[in-house]
C-alpha positions as CSV (number, residue, x, y, z in Angstrom):
1,M,-10.3,-22.5,15.1
2,S,-10.5,-18.7,14.3
3,F,-7.7,-16.5,15.4
4,T,-8.6,-14.1,18.3
5,L,-6.8,-11.4,20.3
6,H,-7.8,-9.5,23.4
7,T,-6.6,-6.3,24.9
8,S,-7.1,-4.7,28.4
9,G,-10.7,-3.8,29.2
10,P,-12.3,-2.3,32.3
11,V,-12.1,-3.6,35.9
12,K,-15.2,-4.1,38.1
13,I,-15.0,-3.9,41.9
14,D,-18.3,-5.5,43.0
15,T,-20.7,-3.3,40.9
16,A,-18.4,-0.3,40.4
17,V,-16.9,-0.2,36.9
18,I,-13.4,1.3,36.8
19,G,-12.3,2.9,33.6
20,G,-9.0,4.4,32.3
21,I,-7.2,1.1,32.8
22,R,-3.5,1.4,31.8
23,D,-2.6,-2.2,32.5
24,L,-3.9,-5.3,34.3
25,G,-2.8,-8.8,34.9
26,S,-3.0,-11.9,37.0
27,T,-0.7,-14.6,38.2
28,L,-1.1,-17.9,40.1
29,G,2.3,-17.6,41.8
30,S,3.0,-21.3,41.5
31,Q,5.8,-22.8,43.6
32,V,7.0,-26.0,41.9
33,K,9.8,-28.1,43.4
34,G,11.7,-31.0,41.9
35,E,14.9,-31.8,43.8
36,P,17.4,-34.6,43.0
37,S,18.7,-36.7,45.9
38,S,21.1,-39.5,46.7
39,G,23.6,-38.0,44.3
40,E,21.3,-38.3,41.3
41,V,21.2,-35.4,38.8
42,A,17.5,-35.5,38.0
43,A,14.5,-35.3,40.2
44,R,12.2,-38.3,40.5
45,L,9.3,-36.1,41.6
46,V,8.2,-32.7,40.4
47,A,5.2,-31.3,42.3
48,L,3.2,-28.2,42.9
49,Y,3.8,-27.2,46.5
50,G,2.0,-23.9,46.7
51,Q,0.2,-21.1,44.8
52,K,-0.3,-17.4,45.8
53,P,-2.7,-16.0,43.2
54,V,-2.5,-12.2,42.7
55,I,-4.4,-9.7,40.5
56,Q,-2.9,-6.2,39.6
57,F,-4.2,-3.2,37.7
58,T,-3.4,0.5,37.2
59,A,-6.1,3.0,36.4
60,E,-6.6,6.7,35.7
61,D,-10.1,6.7,37.3
62,I,-8.8,7.8,40.7
63,Q,-12.1,8.8,42.1
64,G,-13.9,5.6,41.1
65,A,-11.1,3.4,42.4
66,L,-10.7,5.1,45.7
67,T,-14.5,5.2,46.2
68,A,-14.7,1.5,45.7
69,C,-11.5,0.6,47.6
70,G,-10.0,3.3,49.8
71,P,-6.5,3.8,51.2
72,M,-6.9,1.0,53.8
73,G,-8.0,-1.7,51.3
74,V,-11.3,-3.7,51.3
75,S,-12.3,-7.3,51.7
76,L,-14.3,-8.8,48.9
77,A,-15.2,-12.0,50.6
78,T,-18.8,-11.7,49.5
79,K,-18.3,-9.7,46.3
80,A,-16.3,-10.1,43.1
81,L,-13.3,-8.5,41.5
82,T,-13.4,-8.9,37.7
83,L,-10.9,-8.1,35.0
84,Y,-12.1,-7.8,31.4
85,G,-10.3,-8.4,28.2
86,S,-11.7,-6.7,25.1
87,K,-11.8,-8.7,22.0
88,L,-10.1,-7.0,19.0
89,L,-12.1,-6.9,15.8
90,A,-10.3,-8.0,12.6
91,G,-9.9,-4.8,10.6
92,G,-9.8,-2.5,13.6
93,G,-11.7,-1.6,16.7
94,I,-13.4,-3.6,19.5
95,D,-15.8,-6.5,18.7
96,T,-19.3,-6.6,20.1
97,T,-19.0,-10.2,21.4
98,G,-16.4,-12.7,22.5
99,H,-14.9,-10.7,25.3
100,V,-13.2,-12.5,28.3
101,S,-13.6,-11.9,32.0
102,L,-11.5,-13.2,35.0
103,A,-13.4,-13.1,38.3
104,S,-12.6,-13.9,41.9
105,S,-14.7,-13.6,45.0
106,L,-12.3,-14.3,47.8
107,V,-10.1,-11.3,47.6
108,L,-8.2,-8.8,49.8
109,L,-7.9,-5.7,47.5
110,Y,-5.7,-2.8,48.4
111,P,-4.0,0.2,46.7
112,K,-0.2,0.1,46.1
113,T,0.9,3.4,44.6
114,L,-0.5,6.7,43.3
115,S,1.7,8.7,41.0
116,V,1.3,12.1,39.3
117,A,3.8,14.3,37.5
118,H,3.9,17.9,36.2
119,Q,1.7,18.1,33.0
120,G,0.7,14.4,33.4
121,D,-2.4,12.5,34.5
122,A,-2.5,10.7,37.9
123,T,-2.6,7.0,38.0
124,I,-3.3,4.6,40.9
125,S,-2.3,0.9,41.1
126,Y,-3.9,-1.9,43.0
127,E,-3.1,-5.4,44.0
128,A,-5.4,-8.2,45.2
129,M,-4.4,-11.3,47.1
130,L,-6.7,-14.3,46.7
131,Y,-7.4,-17.2,49.0
132,N,-9.5,-20.3,49.1
133,A,-11.2,-22.3,51.8
134,V,-10.3,-25.5,49.9
135,D,-8.0,-26.3,47.0
136,A,-10.8,-27.8,45.0
137,T,-12.2,-24.3,44.3
138,D,-10.3,-22.5,41.6
139,P,-9.2,-18.9,42.5
140,F,-10.4,-17.6,39.1
141,T,-13.5,-18.0,37.1
142,L,-12.8,-17.5,33.4
143,T,-15.5,-16.6,30.9
144,T,-14.8,-16.4,27.2
145,S,-18.2,-15.0,26.1
146,A,-18.5,-12.1,28.5
147,T,-20.2,-8.8,27.9
148,L,-18.2,-5.7,28.6
149,P,-19.7,-3.5,31.3
150,T,-20.4,0.1,30.4
151,I,-17.7,2.6,31.3
152,A,-19.1,5.9,32.5
153,N,-17.2,9.1,31.8
154,Y,-14.4,9.5,34.4
155,T,-12.3,12.4,35.5
156,R,-8.6,12.8,34.7
157,W,-6.7,14.2,37.7
158,A,-3.7,16.5,37.6
159,L,-1.1,17.6,40.1
160,G,-2.4,20.2,42.5
161,S,-0.7,20.9,45.8
162,C,1.3,18.8,48.3
163,T,2.1,19.4,52.0
164,L,4.8,17.5,53.8
165,G,5.2,17.8,57.6
166,G,3.0,20.9,57.6
167,T,5.0,22.6,54.9
168,S,3.6,23.4,51.4
169,I,5.9,22.2,48.7
170,T,6.9,24.6,46.0
171,Q,7.5,23.8,42.3
172,Q,6.5,20.2,42.4
173,L,7.6,18.0,39.4
174,D,6.2,14.7,40.6
175,V,4.5,13.3,43.6
176,N,4.4,9.6,44.5
177,L,2.5,7.9,47.3
178,D,3.3,4.4,48.5
179,F,0.2,3.4,50.4
180,G,2.4,1.0,52.4
181,V,-0.1,-1.8,52.8
182,Q,1.7,-5.0,53.5
183,C,-0.3,-8.3,53.5
184,F,0.3,-11.9,54.2
185,G,-1.4,-15.2,53.5
186,E,-1.4,-18.4,55.5
187,G,-2.7,-21.9,55.1
188,A,-2.3,-25.4,56.7
189,D,-2.8,-29.1,56.1
190,S,-0.5,-29.1,53.0
191,N,-3.1,-27.1,51.1
192,I,-1.8,-25.5,47.9
193,R,-3.4,-22.1,48.4
194,D,-3.7,-19.8,51.4
195,Q,-6.9,-20.1,53.5
196,I,-6.6,-16.6,55.0
197,V,-5.2,-13.3,53.8
198,S,-4.7,-10.4,56.2
199,I,-3.2,-6.9,56.4
200,Q,0.0,-7.1,58.4
201,S,1.0,-3.4,58.4
202,I,0.3,0.0,56.8
203,E,3.2,2.4,56.5
204,P,2.4,5.2,53.9
205,K,5.3,7.1,52.4
206,I,5.3,10.1,50.1
207,T,8.2,11.1,47.8
208,V,8.3,14.5,46.0
209,T,10.7,15.9,43.5
210,S,10.9,19.7,43.3
211,S,12.9,22.2,41.2
212,Y,12.9,24.8,44.0
213,H,16.2,25.2,45.9
214,G,15.2,27.0,49.0
215,A,14.9,25.8,52.5
216,I,11.7,23.9,52.0
217,L,12.3,21.3,54.8
218,A,15.0,21.1,57.5
219,L,17.6,18.5,56.9
220,L,16.8,17.0,60.3
221,G,13.2,16.8,59.3
222,A,9.9,18.4,60.2
223,S,6.7,17.1,61.9
224,G,3.2,18.0,60.9
225,A,0.3,17.2,58.6
226,F,0.5,15.7,55.1
227,S,-1.7,16.1,52.1
228,I,-1.8,15.4,48.4
229,V,-4.4,17.4,46.4
230,L,-5.3,16.5,42.9
231,R,-7.4,18.8,40.6
232,N,-9.7,17.7,37.8
233,R,-8.5,18.3,34.2
234,L,-11.0,19.7,31.7
235,A,-11.1,19.6,27.9
236,G,-9.3,22.5,26.4
237,G,-6.4,22.9,28.8
238,T,-8.2,24.2,31.9
239,F,-9.1,22.9,35.3
240,G,-12.3,22.5,37.3
241,A,-13.2,23.0,40.9
242,E,-13.3,19.3,41.8
243,T,-10.5,18.0,44.1
244,I,-9.3,14.7,45.5
245,T,-7.4,14.9,48.8
246,L,-5.3,12.2,50.5
247,A,-4.3,13.4,53.9
248,A,-2.7,12.3,57.2
249,T,-2.6,14.0,60.5
250,G,1.1,13.7,61.2
251,G,4.5,12.2,60.5
252,L,8.1,13.0,59.7
253,A,9.2,14.8,56.5
254,M,12.7,15.5,55.4
255,Q,14.9,16.7,52.5
256,E,16.5,13.4,51.4
257,T,18.3,14.7,48.3
258,P,19.4,18.4,48.8
259,F,20.6,18.9,45.2
260,Q,21.1,16.9,42.0
261,A,21.4,17.8,38.4
262,S,22.4,16.2,35.0
263,G,24.0,18.2,32.2
264,H,22.0,21.3,31.4
265,Q,18.8,20.0,33.0
266,P,17.3,21.9,35.9
267,G,18.5,20.8,39.3
268,T,16.1,19.1,41.6
269,I,15.7,18.2,45.3
270,G,14.1,15.0,46.7
271,L,11.7,15.1,49.6
272,Q,10.3,12.3,51.7
273,G,7.3,12.1,54.1
274,H,6.7,9.1,56.5
275,I,3.2,9.0,57.9
276,V,2.4,7.9,61.4
277,W,-0.8,6.8,63.0
278,D,-2.4,8.8,65.8
279,G,-4.2,5.7,67.3
280,T,-7.6,6.9,66.3
281,T,-8.0,8.2,62.7
282,D,-7.0,6.1,59.7
283,P,-3.3,6.7,58.9
284,L,-4.4,8.0,55.4
285,T,-7.8,9.4,54.5
286,Y,-9.5,10.0,51.2
287,T,-11.8,12.9,50.4
288,Y,-13.6,14.0,47.2
289,D,-14.9,17.5,46.9
290,S,-17.2,18.4,44.0
291,G,-16.3,22.1,44.3
292,A,-20.0,23.0,44.3
Protein backbone atom coordinates (compact mmCIF):
# COMPACT_ATOMS: atom_id res chain seq x y z
CA MET A 1 0.00 0.00 0.00
CA SER A 2 1.39 3.40 -0.97
CA PHE A 3 1.76 6.09 1.68
CA THR A 4 -0.67 9.02 1.30
CA LEU A 5 -1.35 12.26 3.13
CA HIS A 6 -4.17 14.76 2.75
CA THR A 7 -4.50 18.37 3.89
CA SER A 8 -7.51 20.67 4.16
CA GLY A 9 -9.26 21.48 0.89
CA PRO A 10 -12.31 23.57 0.02
CA VAL A 11 -15.84 23.22 1.43
CA LYS A 12 -18.96 23.00 -0.72
CA ILE A 13 -22.36 24.16 0.55
CA ASP A 14 -24.78 22.69 -1.99
CA THR A 15 -23.17 24.00 -5.22
CA ALA A 16 -21.32 26.97 -3.66
CA VAL A 17 -17.58 26.35 -3.28
CA ILE A 18 -16.08 28.12 -0.25
CA GLY A 19 -12.37 28.94 -0.41
CA GLY A 20 -9.87 30.34 2.06
CA ILE A 21 -10.39 27.40 4.43
CA ARG A 22 -8.30 27.78 7.58
CA ASP A 23 -9.36 24.53 9.22
CA LEU A 24 -12.07 21.90 8.99
CA GLY A 25 -13.07 18.77 10.80
CA SER A 26 -15.74 16.24 11.63
CA THR A 27 -16.64 14.11 14.61
CA LEU A 28 -19.20 11.40 15.34
CA GLY A 29 -19.66 12.43 18.97
CA SER A 30 -19.87 8.81 20.10
CA GLN A 31 -21.26 8.10 23.56
CA VAL A 32 -19.96 4.74 24.77
CA LYS A 33 -20.93 3.23 28.11
CA GLY A 34 -19.55 0.28 29.99
CA GLU A 35 -20.45 0.21 33.68
CA PRO A 36 -19.50 -2.49 36.19
CA SER A 37 -22.22 -3.62 38.60
CA SER A 38 -22.75 -5.99 41.51
CA GLY A 39 -19.43 -4.95 43.01
CA GLU A 40 -17.45 -6.12 40.01
CA VAL A 41 -14.57 -3.99 38.74
CA ALA A 42 -15.01 -4.59 35.01
CA ALA A 43 -17.95 -4.06 32.71
CA ARG A 44 -19.61 -7.10 31.17
CA LEU A 45 -21.09 -4.98 28.37
CA VAL A 46 -19.67 -2.02 26.48
CA ALA A 47 -22.07 -0.51 23.95
CA LEU A 48 -22.58 2.52 21.73
CA TYR A 49 -25.52 4.42 23.19
CA GLY A 50 -25.55 7.53 21.03
CA GLN A 51 -23.83 9.61 18.37
CA LYS A 52 -24.11 13.33 17.62
CA PRO A 53 -22.21 13.89 14.37
CA VAL A 54 -20.87 17.41 13.83
CA ILE A 55 -18.93 19.17 11.05
CA GLN A 56 -16.92 22.38 11.60
CA PHE A 57 -14.92 24.69 9.34
CA THR A 58 -13.38 28.17 9.36
CA ALA A 59 -13.01 30.26 6.20
CA GLU A 60 -11.75 33.61 4.94
CA ASP A 61 -14.34 33.70 2.14
CA ILE A 62 -16.83 35.66 4.24
CA GLN A 63 -18.99 36.74 1.29
CA GLY A 64 -19.24 33.25 -0.18
CA ALA A 65 -20.03 31.64 3.17
CA LEU A 66 -22.65 34.17 4.26
CA THR A 67 -24.30 34.12 0.84
CA ALA A 68 -24.65 30.34 1.05
CA CYS A 69 -25.56 30.27 4.75
CA GLY A 70 -26.54 33.55 6.39
CA PRO A 71 -26.64 34.63 10.05
CA MET A 72 -29.73 32.54 10.86
CA GLY A 73 -28.39 29.23 9.50
CA VAL A 74 -29.80 27.01 6.75
CA SER A 75 -31.31 23.54 6.47
CA LEU A 76 -29.61 21.27 3.95
CA ALA A 77 -32.22 18.53 4.12
CA THR A 78 -32.26 18.20 0.32
CA LYS A 79 -28.74 19.47 -0.36
CA ALA A 80 -25.24 18.41 0.62
CA LEU A 81 -22.42 19.80 2.74
CA THR A 82 -19.07 18.46 1.55
CA LEU A 83 -15.59 18.75 3.03
CA TYR A 84 -12.61 18.04 0.78
CA GLY A 85 -9.14 16.78 1.66
CA SER A 86 -6.43 17.63 -0.87
CA LYS A 87 -3.95 14.83 -1.53
CA LEU A 88 -0.34 15.89 -1.07
CA LEU A 89 2.03 15.07 -3.88
CA ALA A 90 5.30 13.39 -2.96
CA GLY A 91 7.99 15.97 -3.65
CA GLY A 92 5.73 18.95 -3.02
CA GLY A 93 2.41 20.40 -4.10
CA ILE A 94 -1.10 19.02 -4.53
CA ASP A 95 -1.75 15.87 -6.55
CA THR A 96 -4.16 15.81 -9.49
CA THR A 97 -6.03 12.70 -8.28
CA GLY A 98 -6.77 10.77 -5.10
CA HIS A 99 -8.47 13.53 -3.13
CA VAL A 100 -11.03 12.67 -0.45
CA SER A 101 -14.48 14.09 0.25
CA LEU A 102 -16.81 13.76 3.21
CA ALA A 103 -20.44 14.59 2.43
CA SER A 104 -23.68 14.70 4.39
CA SER A 105 -27.17 15.64 3.18
CA LEU A 106 -29.20 15.83 6.41
CA VAL A 107 -27.63 18.88 7.97
CA LEU A 108 -28.49 22.01 9.95
CA LEU A 109 -25.67 24.44 9.12
CA TYR A 110 -25.18 27.69 11.04
CA PRO A 111 -22.45 30.28 11.67
CA LYS A 112 -20.70 30.29 15.04
CA THR A 113 -18.30 33.26 15.14
CA LEU A 114 -16.83 36.01 12.99
CA SER A 115 -13.50 37.53 14.03
CA VAL A 116 -11.41 40.34 12.63
CA ALA A 117 -8.44 42.21 14.11
CA HIS A 118 -6.51 45.35 13.25
CA GLN A 119 -4.22 44.59 10.26
CA GLY A 120 -5.68 41.07 10.00
CA ASP A 121 -8.10 39.22 7.72
CA ALA A 122 -11.60 38.37 8.88
CA THR A 123 -12.57 34.73 9.37
CA ILE A 124 -15.93 33.07 9.91
CA SER A 125 -16.52 29.70 11.55
CA TYR A 126 -19.44 27.35 10.95
CA GLU A 127 -20.87 24.27 12.60
CA ALA A 128 -23.26 21.67 11.22
CA MET A 129 -25.34 19.21 13.22
CA LEU A 130 -26.29 16.03 11.40
CA TYR A 131 -29.32 13.77 11.82
CA ASN A 132 -30.70 10.56 10.36
CA ALA A 133 -34.18 9.18 9.90
CA VAL A 134 -32.84 5.69 10.66
CA ASP A 135 -29.56 4.45 12.14
CA ALA A 136 -28.91 2.23 9.14
CA THR A 137 -28.03 5.31 7.09
CA ASP A 138 -24.51 6.56 7.78
CA PRO A 139 -24.25 10.31 8.51
CA PHE A 140 -21.23 10.71 6.20
CA THR A 141 -20.41 9.50 2.71
CA LEU A 142 -16.64 9.10 2.28
CA THR A 143 -15.09 9.16 -1.19
CA THR A 144 -11.38 8.44 -1.63
CA SER A 145 -11.15 9.28 -5.34
CA ALA A 146 -12.85 12.66 -5.36
CA THR A 147 -12.17 15.54 -7.74
CA LEU A 148 -11.48 18.87 -6.08
CA PRO A 149 -13.99 21.59 -7.04
CA THR A 150 -12.61 24.76 -8.59
CA ILE A 151 -12.12 27.59 -6.10
CA ALA A 152 -12.95 30.99 -7.58
CA ASN A 153 -11.00 34.06 -6.50
CA TYR A 154 -12.41 35.29 -3.22
CA THR A 155 -12.11 38.57 -1.33
CA ARG A 156 -10.17 39.02 1.86
CA TRP A 157 -12.01 41.27 4.30
CA ALA A 158 -10.49 43.73 6.76
CA LEU A 159 -11.78 45.64 9.76
CA GLY A 160 -13.86 48.65 8.78
CA SER A 161 -16.23 50.26 11.27
CA CYS A 162 -18.31 49.08 14.20
CA THR A 163 -21.35 50.57 15.92
CA LEU A 164 -22.57 49.41 19.32
CA GLY A 165 -25.81 50.74 20.79
CA GLY A 166 -25.91 53.52 18.21
CA THR A 167 -22.36 54.67 19.03
CA SER A 168 -19.48 54.45 16.55
CA ILE A 169 -16.49 52.78 18.20
CA THR A 170 -13.13 54.56 17.92
CA GLN A 171 -9.68 52.92 17.54
CA GLN A 172 -10.85 49.32 17.19
CA LEU A 173 -8.22 46.63 17.74
CA ASP A 174 -10.44 43.59 17.27
CA VAL A 175 -14.10 42.82 16.76
CA ASN A 176 -15.70 39.44 17.48
CA LEU A 177 -19.26 38.39 16.74
CA ASP A 178 -20.84 35.38 18.37
CA PHE A 179 -23.87 34.59 16.20
CA GLY A 180 -25.45 32.96 19.24
CA VAL A 181 -27.22 30.16 17.37
CA GLN A 182 -28.03 27.36 19.82
CA CYS A 183 -29.32 24.07 18.42
CA PHE A 184 -30.53 20.78 19.84
CA GLY A 185 -31.14 17.32 18.47
CA GLU A 186 -33.62 14.69 19.59
CA GLY A 187 -34.41 11.09 18.79
CA ALA A 188 -36.49 8.20 20.12
CA ASP A 189 -36.92 4.43 20.13
CA SER A 190 -33.33 3.88 21.33
CA ASN A 191 -31.97 5.13 18.01
CA ILE A 192 -28.28 5.94 18.14
CA ARG A 193 -28.53 9.19 16.21
CA ASP A 194 -30.90 12.16 16.44
CA GLN A 195 -33.86 12.12 14.09
CA ILE A 196 -34.46 15.86 14.20
CA VAL A 197 -32.20 18.88 14.71
CA SER A 198 -33.68 22.33 15.38
CA ILE A 199 -32.63 25.85 16.34
CA GLN A 200 -33.45 26.45 19.99
CA SER A 201 -32.44 30.11 20.36
CA ILE A 202 -30.48 32.92 18.67
CA GLU A 203 -28.71 35.41 20.94
CA PRO A 204 -26.03 37.37 19.02
CA LYS A 205 -23.28 39.10 21.00
CA ILE A 206 -20.51 41.46 19.85
CA THR A 207 -17.28 42.09 21.76
CA VAL A 208 -14.87 44.87 20.80
CA THR A 209 -11.43 45.86 22.08
CA SER A 210 -10.44 49.51 21.65
CA SER A 211 -7.35 51.54 22.56
CA TYR A 212 -9.38 54.75 22.93
CA HIS A 213 -9.94 55.83 26.53
CA GLY A 214 -12.74 58.30 26.19
CA ALA A 215 -16.38 58.01 27.21
CA ILE A 216 -17.37 55.72 24.33
CA LEU A 217 -20.24 54.02 26.14
CA ALA A 218 -21.92 54.72 29.46
CA LEU A 219 -21.06 52.24 32.19
CA LEU A 220 -24.76 51.53 32.65
CA GLY A 221 -25.12 50.80 28.95
CA ALA A 222 -26.64 52.36 25.85
CA SER A 223 -29.44 51.22 23.56
CA GLY A 224 -29.48 51.57 19.79
CA ALA A 225 -28.48 50.02 16.47
CA PHE A 226 -25.54 47.67 15.90
CA SER A 227 -23.35 47.10 12.87
CA ILE A 228 -20.05 45.54 11.84
CA VAL A 229 -18.70 46.73 8.49
CA LEU A 230 -15.88 44.90 6.72
CA ARG A 231 -13.98 46.41 3.76
CA ASN A 232 -12.28 44.48 0.97
CA ARG A 233 -8.51 44.25 0.93
CA LEU A 234 -6.74 44.80 -2.38
CA ALA A 235 -3.28 43.72 -3.50
CA GLY A 236 -0.65 46.32 -2.78
CA GLY A 237 -1.91 47.52 0.58
CA THR A 238 -5.06 49.40 -0.42
CA PHE A 239 -8.79 48.87 0.04
CA GLY A 240 -11.68 48.73 -2.41
CA ALA A 241 -15.22 50.07 -2.24
CA GLU A 242 -16.88 46.70 -1.48
CA THR A 243 -18.33 46.21 1.98
CA ILE A 244 -20.01 43.52 4.03
CA THR A 245 -22.35 44.67 6.79
CA LEU A 246 -23.79 42.63 9.63
CA ALA A 247 -26.42 44.72 11.38
CA ALA A 248 -29.12 44.68 14.03
CA THR A 249 -31.87 47.15 14.82
CA GLY A 250 -31.32 47.32 18.56
CA GLY A 251 -29.94 45.97 21.80
CA LEU A 252 -27.86 46.88 24.83
CA ALA A 253 -24.22 47.94 24.68
CA MET A 254 -21.86 48.60 27.57
CA GLN A 255 -18.28 49.17 28.60
CA GLU A 256 -17.40 45.87 30.28
CA THR A 257 -13.68 46.51 30.90
CA PRO A 258 -13.09 50.25 31.53
CA PHE A 259 -9.27 49.94 31.49
CA GLN A 260 -6.58 47.27 31.37
CA ALA A 261 -2.90 47.27 30.44
CA SER A 262 0.17 45.04 30.69
CA GLY A 263 3.74 46.31 31.00
CA HIS A 264 4.50 48.96 28.40
CA GLN A 265 1.72 47.82 26.08
CA PRO A 266 -1.03 50.32 25.23
CA GLY A 267 -4.01 50.13 27.54
CA THR A 268 -7.34 48.90 26.18
CA ILE A 269 -11.02 48.89 27.01
CA GLY A 270 -13.48 46.06 26.40
CA LEU A 271 -16.96 46.69 25.01
CA GLN A 272 -19.95 44.37 24.67
CA GLY A 273 -23.15 44.49 22.67
CA HIS A 274 -26.15 42.22 23.24
CA ILE A 275 -28.60 42.17 20.34
CA VAL A 276 -32.37 41.90 20.79
CA TRP A 277 -35.13 40.94 18.37
CA ASP A 278 -37.80 43.46 17.36
CA GLY A 279 -40.31 40.69 16.63
CA THR A 280 -40.26 41.25 12.86
CA THR A 281 -36.81 41.63 11.29
CA ASP A 282 -34.18 38.90 11.74
CA PRO A 283 -32.06 39.64 14.83
CA LEU A 284 -29.00 39.90 12.60
CA THR A 285 -28.95 40.74 8.89
CA TYR A 286 -26.23 40.38 6.24
CA THR A 287 -25.69 42.81 3.35
CA TYR A 288 -23.07 42.86 0.61
CA ASP A 289 -22.42 46.13 -1.25
CA SER A 290 -20.28 46.04 -4.41
CA GLY A 291 -19.57 49.77 -4.07
CA ALA A 292 -20.55 50.35 -7.68
